[in-house]
PDB file of N, CA, C and O in Angstrom:
ATOM      1  N   MET A   1       0.860  -1.178   0.000  1.00  0.00           N
ATOM      2  CA  MET A   1       0.000   0.000   0.000  1.00  0.00           C
ATOM      3  C   MET A   1       0.901   1.234   0.000  1.00  0.00           C
ATOM      4  O   MET A   1       1.702   1.428   0.915  1.00  0.00           O
ATOM      5  N   ASN A   2       0.763   2.060  -1.026  1.00  0.00           N
ATOM      6  CA  ASN A   2       1.589   3.265  -1.121  1.00  0.00           C
ATOM      7  C   ASN A   2       0.990   4.465  -0.416  1.00  0.00           C
ATOM      8  O   ASN A   2       1.711   5.333   0.077  1.00  0.00           O
ATOM      9  N   GLU A   3      -0.341   4.509  -0.370  1.00  0.00           N
ATOM     10  CA  GLU A   3      -0.972   5.654   0.284  1.00  0.00           C
ATOM     11  C   GLU A   3      -2.241   5.231   1.007  1.00  0.00           C
ATOM     12  O   GLU A   3      -2.836   4.192   0.723  1.00  0.00           O
ATOM     13  N   ILE A   4      -2.627   6.068   1.942  1.00  0.00           N
ATOM     14  CA  ILE A   4      -3.852   5.859   2.709  1.00  0.00           C
ATOM     15  C   ILE A   4      -4.591   7.192   2.747  1.00  0.00           C
ATOM     16  O   ILE A   4      -3.978   8.252   2.877  1.00  0.00           O
ATOM     17  N   ILE A   5      -5.902   7.125   2.633  1.00  0.00           N
ATOM     18  CA  ILE A   5      -6.724   8.336   2.606  1.00  0.00           C
ATOM     19  C   ILE A   5      -7.624   8.363   3.833  1.00  0.00           C
ATOM     20  O   ILE A   5      -8.276   7.374   4.168  1.00  0.00           O
ATOM     21  N   PHE A   6      -7.648   9.515   4.495  1.00  0.00           N
ATOM     22  CA  PHE A   6      -8.519   9.720   5.647  1.00  0.00           C
ATOM     23  C   PHE A   6      -9.592  10.740   5.291  1.00  0.00           C
ATOM     24  O   PHE A   6      -9.304  11.784   4.706  1.00  0.00           O
ATOM     25  N   LEU A   7     -10.814  10.430   5.648  1.00  0.00           N
ATOM     26  CA  LEU A   7     -11.922  11.367   5.546  1.00  0.00           C
ATOM     27  C   LEU A   7     -11.959  12.142   6.864  1.00  0.00           C
ATOM     28  O   LEU A   7     -12.116  11.548   7.930  1.00  0.00           O
ATOM     29  N   VAL A   8     -11.816  13.455   6.790  1.00  0.00           N
ATOM     30  CA  VAL A   8     -11.762  14.300   7.983  1.00  0.00           C
ATOM     31  C   VAL A   8     -13.018  15.161   8.024  1.00  0.00           C
ATOM     32  O   VAL A   8     -13.348  15.854   7.061  1.00  0.00           O
ATOM     33  N   GLU A   9     -13.704  15.103   9.150  1.00  0.00           N
ATOM     34  CA  GLU A   9     -14.915  15.895   9.341  1.00  0.00           C
ATOM     35  C   GLU A   9     -14.846  16.630  10.671  1.00  0.00           C
ATOM     36  O   GLU A   9     -14.231  16.165  11.630  1.00  0.00           O
ATOM     37  N   HIS A  10     -15.487  17.781  10.703  1.00  0.00           N
ATOM     38  CA  HIS A  10     -15.599  18.541  11.948  1.00  0.00           C
ATOM     39  C   HIS A  10     -16.539  17.785  12.871  1.00  0.00           C
ATOM     40  O   HIS A  10     -17.640  17.404  12.472  1.00  0.00           O
ATOM     41  N   ASP A  11     -16.105  17.571  14.101  1.00  0.00           N
ATOM     42  CA  ASP A  11     -16.931  16.867  15.082  1.00  0.00           C
ATOM     43  C   ASP A  11     -17.998  17.816  15.614  1.00  0.00           C
ATOM     44  O   ASP A  11     -17.724  18.990  15.864  1.00  0.00           O
ATOM     45  N   VAL A  12     -19.197  17.312  15.783  1.00  0.00           N
ATOM     46  CA  VAL A  12     -20.306  18.133  16.258  1.00  0.00           C
ATOM     47  C   VAL A  12     -20.001  18.720  17.630  1.00  0.00           C
ATOM     48  O   VAL A  12     -20.317  19.881  17.890  1.00  0.00           O
ATOM     49  N   GLU A  13     -19.394  17.937  18.502  1.00  0.00           N
ATOM     50  CA  GLU A  13     -19.103  18.404  19.857  1.00  0.00           C
ATOM     51  C   GLU A  13     -17.909  19.355  19.879  1.00  0.00           C
ATOM     52  O   GLU A  13     -18.001  20.454  20.426  1.00  0.00           O
ATOM     53  N   GLU A  14     -16.792  18.939  19.289  1.00  0.00           N
ATOM     54  CA  GLU A  14     -15.632  19.821  19.155  1.00  0.00           C
ATOM     55  C   GLU A  14     -14.514  19.089  18.446  1.00  0.00           C
ATOM     56  O   GLU A  14     -14.416  17.865  18.536  1.00  0.00           O
ATOM     57  N   GLY A  15     -13.673  19.820  17.746  1.00  0.00           N
ATOM     58  CA  GLY A  15     -12.517  19.233  17.093  1.00  0.00           C
ATOM     59  C   GLY A  15     -12.825  18.565  15.773  1.00  0.00           C
ATOM     60  O   GLY A  15     -13.779  18.920  15.081  1.00  0.00           O
ATOM     61  N   TYR A  16     -11.992  17.581  15.436  1.00  0.00           N
ATOM     62  CA  TYR A  16     -12.074  16.890  14.153  1.00  0.00           C
ATOM     63  C   TYR A  16     -11.956  15.381  14.359  1.00  0.00           C
ATOM     64  O   TYR A  16     -11.334  14.914  15.314  1.00  0.00           O
ATOM     65  N   VAL A  17     -12.563  14.636  13.448  1.00  0.00           N
ATOM     66  CA  VAL A  17     -12.483  13.180  13.442  1.00  0.00           C
ATOM     67  C   VAL A  17     -11.955  12.758  12.077  1.00  0.00           C
ATOM     68  O   VAL A  17     -12.411  13.254  11.046  1.00  0.00           O
ATOM     69  N   ALA A  18     -10.984  11.832  12.076  1.00  0.00           N
ATOM     70  CA  ALA A  18     -10.425  11.315  10.827  1.00  0.00           C
ATOM     71  C   ALA A  18     -10.627   9.807  10.791  1.00  0.00           C
ATOM     72  O   ALA A  18     -10.297   9.101  11.744  1.00  0.00           O
ATOM     73  N   GLN A  19     -11.172   9.323   9.679  1.00  0.00           N
ATOM     74  CA  GLN A  19     -11.408   7.898   9.511  1.00  0.00           C
ATOM     75  C   GLN A  19     -10.785   7.450   8.199  1.00  0.00           C
ATOM     76  O   GLN A  19     -11.048   8.031   7.146  1.00  0.00           O
ATOM     77  N   ALA A  20      -9.961   6.416   8.268  1.00  0.00           N
ATOM     78  CA  ALA A  20      -9.307   5.889   7.075  1.00  0.00           C
ATOM     79  C   ALA A  20     -10.320   5.175   6.189  1.00  0.00           C
ATOM     80  O   ALA A  20     -11.250   4.534   6.680  1.00  0.00           O
ATOM     81  N   LEU A  21     -10.130   5.293   4.888  1.00  0.00           N
ATOM     82  CA  LEU A  21     -10.990   4.607   3.932  1.00  0.00           C
ATOM     83  C   LEU A  21     -10.379   3.243   3.621  1.00  0.00           C
ATOM     84  O   LEU A  21      -9.231   3.161   3.185  1.00  0.00           O
ATOM     85  N   GLY A  22     -11.138   2.180   3.843  1.00  0.00           N
ATOM     86  CA  GLY A  22     -10.688   0.839   3.525  1.00  0.00           C
ATOM     87  C   GLY A  22      -9.849   0.168   4.602  1.00  0.00           C
ATOM     88  O   GLY A  22      -9.464  -0.991   4.454  1.00  0.00           O
ATOM     89  N   VAL A  23      -9.563   0.884   5.683  1.00  0.00           N
ATOM     90  CA  VAL A  23      -8.775   0.338   6.792  1.00  0.00           C
ATOM     91  C   VAL A  23      -9.442   0.784   8.091  1.00  0.00           C
ATOM     92  O   VAL A  23      -9.989   1.885   8.158  1.00  0.00           O
ATOM     93  N   SER A  24      -9.402  -0.048   9.106  1.00  0.00           N
ATOM     94  CA  SER A  24     -10.053   0.278  10.378  1.00  0.00           C
ATOM     95  C   SER A  24      -9.180   1.159  11.254  1.00  0.00           C
ATOM     96  O   SER A  24      -8.639   0.711  12.265  1.00  0.00           O
ATOM     97  N   ILE A  25      -9.049   2.423  10.852  1.00  0.00           N
ATOM     98  CA  ILE A  25      -8.301   3.396  11.652  1.00  0.00           C
ATOM     99  C   ILE A  25      -9.181   4.627  11.808  1.00  0.00           C
ATOM    100  O   ILE A  25      -9.699   5.163  10.829  1.00  0.00           O
ATOM    101  N   ILE A  26      -9.343   5.067  13.049  1.00  0.00           N
ATOM    102  CA  ILE A  26     -10.091   6.290  13.318  1.00  0.00           C
ATOM    103  C   ILE A  26      -9.412   7.006  14.480  1.00  0.00           C
ATOM    104  O   ILE A  26      -8.965   6.376  15.439  1.00  0.00           O
ATOM    105  N   THR A  27      -9.341   8.331  14.380  1.00  0.00           N
ATOM    106  CA  THR A  27      -8.730   9.121  15.444  1.00  0.00           C
ATOM    107  C   THR A  27      -9.385  10.489  15.477  1.00  0.00           C
ATOM    108  O   THR A  27     -10.123  10.855  14.563  1.00  0.00           O
ATOM    109  N   GLN A  28      -9.114  11.243  16.530  1.00  0.00           N
ATOM    110  CA  GLN A  28      -9.698  12.576  16.658  1.00  0.00           C
ATOM    111  C   GLN A  28      -8.739  13.497  17.382  1.00  0.00           C
ATOM    112  O   GLN A  28      -7.814  13.051  18.061  1.00  0.00           O
ATOM    113  N   ALA A  29      -8.977  14.800  17.226  1.00  0.00           N
ATOM    114  CA  ALA A  29      -8.149  15.806  17.889  1.00  0.00           C
ATOM    115  C   ALA A  29      -8.915  17.121  17.941  1.00  0.00           C
ATOM    116  O   ALA A  29      -9.930  17.292  17.267  1.00  0.00           O
ATOM    117  N   ASP A  30      -8.411  18.048  18.756  1.00  0.00           N
ATOM    118  CA  ASP A  30      -9.068  19.344  18.936  1.00  0.00           C
ATOM    119  C   ASP A  30      -8.872  20.291  17.758  1.00  0.00           C
ATOM    120  O   ASP A  30      -9.727  21.135  17.492  1.00  0.00           O
ATOM    121  N   ASN A  31      -7.738  20.156  17.043  1.00  0.00           N
ATOM    122  CA  ASN A  31      -7.480  21.039  15.897  1.00  0.00           C
ATOM    123  C   ASN A  31      -6.756  20.258  14.804  1.00  0.00           C
ATOM    124  O   ASN A  31      -6.324  19.126  15.023  1.00  0.00           O
ATOM    125  N   LEU A  32      -6.626  20.866  13.632  1.00  0.00           N
ATOM    126  CA  LEU A  32      -6.039  20.160  12.492  1.00  0.00           C
ATOM    127  C   LEU A  32      -4.567  19.825  12.684  1.00  0.00           C
ATOM    128  O   LEU A  32      -4.115  18.768  12.243  1.00  0.00           O
ATOM    129  N   ASP A  33      -3.814  20.701  13.331  1.00  0.00           N
ATOM    130  CA  ASP A  33      -2.397  20.417  13.569  1.00  0.00           C
ATOM    131  C   ASP A  33      -2.227  19.182  14.446  1.00  0.00           C
ATOM    132  O   ASP A  33      -1.403  18.315  14.155  1.00  0.00           O
ATOM    133  N   MET A  34      -3.004  19.103  15.514  1.00  0.00           N
ATOM    134  CA  MET A  34      -2.947  17.934  16.393  1.00  0.00           C
ATOM    135  C   MET A  34      -3.483  16.686  15.685  1.00  0.00           C
ATOM    136  O   MET A  34      -2.999  15.578  15.916  1.00  0.00           O
ATOM    137  N   LEU A  35      -4.482  16.872  14.824  1.00  0.00           N
ATOM    138  CA  LEU A  35      -5.045  15.740  14.093  1.00  0.00           C
ATOM    139  C   LEU A  35      -3.990  15.105  13.188  1.00  0.00           C
ATOM    140  O   LEU A  35      -3.923  13.881  13.082  1.00  0.00           O
ATOM    141  N   LYS A  36      -3.183  15.910  12.550  1.00  0.00           N
ATOM    142  CA  LYS A  36      -2.121  15.377  11.684  1.00  0.00           C
ATOM    143  C   LYS A  36      -1.167  14.495  12.480  1.00  0.00           C
ATOM    144  O   LYS A  36      -0.761  13.434  12.006  1.00  0.00           O
ATOM    145  N   LEU A  37      -0.811  14.922  13.676  1.00  0.00           N
ATOM    146  CA  LEU A  37       0.062  14.115  14.530  1.00  0.00           C
ATOM    147  C   LEU A  37      -0.626  12.816  14.945  1.00  0.00           C
ATOM    148  O   LEU A  37      -0.015  11.748  14.939  1.00  0.00           O
ATOM    149  N   GLU A  38      -1.902  12.921  15.303  1.00  0.00           N
ATOM    150  CA  GLU A  38      -2.663  11.742  15.719  1.00  0.00           C
ATOM    151  C   GLU A  38      -2.817  10.743  14.572  1.00  0.00           C
ATOM    152  O   GLU A  38      -2.737   9.533  14.785  1.00  0.00           O
ATOM    153  N   VAL A  39      -3.036  11.245  13.363  1.00  0.00           N
ATOM    154  CA  VAL A  39      -3.180  10.373  12.199  1.00  0.00           C
ATOM    155  C   VAL A  39      -1.868   9.629  11.945  1.00  0.00           C
ATOM    156  O   VAL A  39      -1.875   8.418  11.727  1.00  0.00           O
ATOM    157  N   ARG A  40      -0.754  10.342  11.972  1.00  0.00           N
ATOM    158  CA  ARG A  40       0.549   9.684  11.770  1.00  0.00           C
ATOM    159  C   ARG A  40       0.783   8.599  12.821  1.00  0.00           C
ATOM    160  O   ARG A  40       1.244   7.504  12.500  1.00  0.00           O
ATOM    161  N   ASP A  41       0.466   8.909  14.067  1.00  0.00           N
ATOM    162  CA  ASP A  41       0.643   7.946  15.141  1.00  0.00           C
ATOM    163  C   ASP A  41      -0.263   6.728  14.943  1.00  0.00           C
ATOM    164  O   ASP A  41       0.167   5.592  15.147  1.00  0.00           O
ATOM    165  N   ALA A  42      -1.504   6.962  14.549  1.00  0.00           N
ATOM    166  CA  ALA A  42      -2.451   5.867  14.332  1.00  0.00           C
ATOM    167  C   ALA A  42      -1.995   4.969  13.178  1.00  0.00           C
ATOM    168  O   ALA A  42      -2.114   3.747  13.262  1.00  0.00           O
ATOM    169  N   VAL A  43      -1.480   5.562  12.115  1.00  0.00           N
ATOM    170  CA  VAL A  43      -0.982   4.781  10.979  1.00  0.00           C
ATOM    171  C   VAL A  43       0.228   3.951  11.405  1.00  0.00           C
ATOM    172  O   VAL A  43       0.348   2.785  11.030  1.00  0.00           O
ATOM    173  N   SER A  44       1.117   4.552  12.184  1.00  0.00           N
ATOM    174  CA  SER A  44       2.296   3.819  12.670  1.00  0.00           C
ATOM    175  C   SER A  44       1.890   2.638  13.547  1.00  0.00           C
ATOM    176  O   SER A  44       2.489   1.566  13.460  1.00  0.00           O
ATOM    177  N   CYS A  45       0.882   2.827  14.384  1.00  0.00           N
ATOM    178  CA  CYS A  45       0.410   1.736  15.253  1.00  0.00           C
ATOM    179  C   CYS A  45      -0.271   0.634  14.447  1.00  0.00           C
ATOM    180  O   CYS A  45      -0.102  -0.550  14.739  1.00  0.00           O
ATOM    181  N   HIS A  46      -1.036   1.025  13.439  1.00  0.00           N
ATOM    182  CA  HIS A  46      -1.766   0.049  12.632  1.00  0.00           C
ATOM    183  C   HIS A  46      -0.828  -0.751  11.725  1.00  0.00           C
ATOM    184  O   HIS A  46      -1.067  -1.927  11.448  1.00  0.00           O
ATOM    185  N   PHE A  47       0.240  -0.096  11.269  1.00  0.00           N
ATOM    186  CA  PHE A  47       1.232  -0.737  10.405  1.00  0.00           C
ATOM    187  C   PHE A  47       2.587  -0.718  11.109  1.00  0.00           C
ATOM    188  O   PHE A  47       3.440   0.101  10.768  1.00  0.00           O
ATOM    189  N   PRO A  48       2.802  -1.601  12.081  1.00  0.00           N
ATOM    190  CA  PRO A  48       4.064  -1.570  12.832  1.00  0.00           C
ATOM    191  C   PRO A  48       5.289  -1.883  11.960  1.00  0.00           C
ATOM    192  O   PRO A  48       6.392  -1.412  12.240  1.00  0.00           O
ATOM    193  N   ASN A  49       5.088  -2.674  10.911  1.00  0.00           N
ATOM    194  CA  ASN A  49       6.177  -2.967   9.986  1.00  0.00           C
ATOM    195  C   ASN A  49       6.336  -1.783   9.033  1.00  0.00           C
ATOM    196  O   ASN A  49       5.462  -1.522   8.207  1.00  0.00           O
ATOM    197  N   GLU A  50       7.446  -1.077   9.154  1.00  0.00           N
ATOM    198  CA  GLU A  50       7.660   0.144   8.372  1.00  0.00           C
ATOM    199  C   GLU A  50       7.632  -0.109   6.864  1.00  0.00           C
ATOM    200  O   GLU A  50       7.250   0.772   6.094  1.00  0.00           O
ATOM    201  N   GLU A  51       8.035  -1.307   6.444  1.00  0.00           N
ATOM    202  CA  GLU A  51       8.039  -1.631   5.011  1.00  0.00           C
ATOM    203  C   GLU A  51       6.619  -1.728   4.456  1.00  0.00           C
ATOM    204  O   GLU A  51       6.402  -1.476   3.271  1.00  0.00           O
ATOM    205  N   LEU A  52       5.656  -2.090   5.296  1.00  0.00           N
ATOM    206  CA  LEU A  52       4.263  -2.223   4.860  1.00  0.00           C
ATOM    207  C   LEU A  52       3.458  -0.944   5.076  1.00  0.00           C
ATOM    208  O   LEU A  52       2.333  -0.832   4.590  1.00  0.00           O
ATOM    209  N   ARG A  53       4.024   0.013   5.795  1.00  0.00           N
ATOM    210  CA  ARG A  53       3.341   1.267   6.124  1.00  0.00           C
ATOM    211  C   ARG A  53       3.202   2.138   4.876  1.00  0.00           C
ATOM    212  O   ARG A  53       4.157   2.264   4.109  1.00  0.00           O
ATOM    213  N   PRO A  54       2.027   2.743   4.658  1.00  0.00           N
ATOM    214  CA  PRO A  54       1.846   3.654   3.519  1.00  0.00           C
ATOM    215  C   PRO A  54       2.834   4.817   3.585  1.00  0.00           C
ATOM    216  O   PRO A  54       3.102   5.368   4.653  1.00  0.00           O
ATOM    217  N   LYS A  55       3.362   5.171   2.432  1.00  0.00           N
ATOM    218  CA  LYS A  55       4.334   6.268   2.357  1.00  0.00           C
ATOM    219  C   LYS A  55       3.659   7.638   2.303  1.00  0.00           C
ATOM    220  O   LYS A  55       4.248   8.647   2.690  1.00  0.00           O
ATOM    221  N   ILE A  56       2.417   7.658   1.818  1.00  0.00           N
ATOM    222  CA  ILE A  56       1.671   8.909   1.675  1.00  0.00           C
ATOM    223  C   ILE A  56       0.380   8.805   2.483  1.00  0.00           C
ATOM    224  O   ILE A  56      -0.343   7.812   2.400  1.00  0.00           O
ATOM    225  N   ILE A  57       0.102   9.853   3.267  1.00  0.00           N
ATOM    226  CA  ILE A  57      -1.155   9.956   4.007  1.00  0.00           C
ATOM    227  C   ILE A  57      -1.892  11.174   3.471  1.00  0.00           C
ATOM    228  O   ILE A  57      -1.394  12.297   3.546  1.00  0.00           O
ATOM    229  N   ARG A  58      -3.072  10.944   2.934  1.00  0.00           N
ATOM    230  CA  ARG A  58      -3.892  12.050   2.413  1.00  0.00           C
ATOM    231  C   ARG A  58      -5.044  12.315   3.372  1.00  0.00           C
ATOM    232  O   ARG A  58      -5.681  11.393   3.881  1.00  0.00           O
ATOM    233  N   LEU A  59      -5.291  13.588   3.601  1.00  0.00           N
ATOM    234  CA  LEU A  59      -6.431  13.999   4.412  1.00  0.00           C
ATOM    235  C   LEU A  59      -7.447  14.670   3.493  1.00  0.00           C
ATOM    236  O   LEU A  59      -7.177  15.719   2.908  1.00  0.00           O
ATOM    237  N   HIS A  60      -8.597  14.062   3.380  1.00  0.00           N
ATOM    238  CA  HIS A  60      -9.690  14.638   2.587  1.00  0.00           C
ATOM    239  C   HIS A  60     -10.604  15.338   3.585  1.00  0.00           C
ATOM    240  O   HIS A  60     -11.407  14.697   4.263  1.00  0.00           O
ATOM    241  N   ILE A  61     -10.473  16.658   3.666  1.00  0.00           N
ATOM    242  CA  ILE A  61     -11.203  17.425   4.665  1.00  0.00           C
ATOM    243  C   ILE A  61     -12.548  17.863   4.087  1.00  0.00           C
ATOM    244  O   ILE A  61     -12.609  18.568   3.080  1.00  0.00           O
ATOM    245  N   VAL A  62     -13.618  17.430   4.745  1.00  0.00           N
ATOM    246  CA  VAL A  62     -14.975  17.718   4.297  1.00  0.00           C
ATOM    247  C   VAL A  62     -15.590  18.744   5.217  1.00  0.00           C
ATOM    248  O   VAL A  62     -15.578  18.592   6.438  1.00  0.00           O
ATOM    249  N   LYS A  63     -16.125  19.787   4.622  1.00  0.00           N
ATOM    250  CA  LYS A  63     -16.829  20.804   5.396  1.00  0.00           C
ATOM    251  C   LYS A  63     -18.259  20.874   4.891  1.00  0.00           C
ATOM    252  O   LYS A  63     -18.508  21.221   3.737  1.00  0.00           O
ATOM    253  N   GLU A  64     -19.173  20.548   5.750  1.00  0.00           N
ATOM    254  CA  GLU A  64     -20.576  20.549   5.388  1.00  0.00           C
ATOM    255  C   GLU A  64     -21.201  21.870   5.774  1.00  0.00           C
ATOM    256  O   GLU A  64     -21.031  22.338   6.900  1.00  0.00           O
ATOM    257  N   GLU A  65     -21.930  22.478   4.838  1.00  0.00           N
ATOM    258  CA  GLU A  65     -22.629  23.731   5.110  1.00  0.00           C
ATOM    259  C   GLU A  65     -24.090  23.581   4.718  1.00  0.00           C
ATOM    260  O   GLU A  65     -24.415  22.937   3.721  1.00  0.00           O
ATOM    261  N   VAL A  66     -24.939  24.165   5.489  1.00  0.00           N
ATOM    262  CA  VAL A  66     -26.359  24.156   5.196  1.00  0.00           C
ATOM    263  C   VAL A  66     -26.755  25.561   4.755  1.00  0.00           C
ATOM    264  O   VAL A  66     -26.460  26.549   5.428  1.00  0.00           O
ATOM    265  N   ILE A  67     -27.428  25.624   3.611  1.00  0.00           N
ATOM    266  CA  ILE A  67     -27.880  26.913   3.080  1.00  0.00           C
ATOM    267  C   ILE A  67     -29.410  26.920   3.146  1.00  0.00           C
ATOM    268  O   ILE A  67     -30.070  26.069   2.550  1.00  0.00           O
ATOM    269  N   ALA A  68     -29.950  27.870   3.863  1.00  0.00           N
ATOM    270  CA  ALA A  68     -31.403  27.989   3.956  1.00  0.00           C
ATOM    271  C   ALA A  68     -31.961  28.552   2.665  1.00  0.00           C
ATOM    272  O   ALA A  68     -31.373  29.460   2.077  1.00  0.00           O
ATOM    273  N   SER A  69     -33.086  28.025   2.221  1.00  0.00           N
ATOM    274  CA  SER A  69     -33.691  28.524   0.974  1.00  0.00           C
ATOM    275  C   SER A  69     -34.776  29.538   1.242  1.00  0.00           C
ATOM    276  O   SER A  69     -35.384  30.054   0.305  1.00  0.00           O
TER     277      SER A  69
END
């Protein structure tokens, strides 16, 4: 696996939640800078063998907005 993609959404209560697509990894943090650190740590824990660890981590940040009509 060369890369892994995380779907990042703003948490309703506070902060952000990141969930990997196709792999059972999920993490959260109060801000985006901390989330990046948490995601790297979660990927390292999930793939302890460095040779099998994805080289690229993509964050797909989704921002949902509601527009009243």
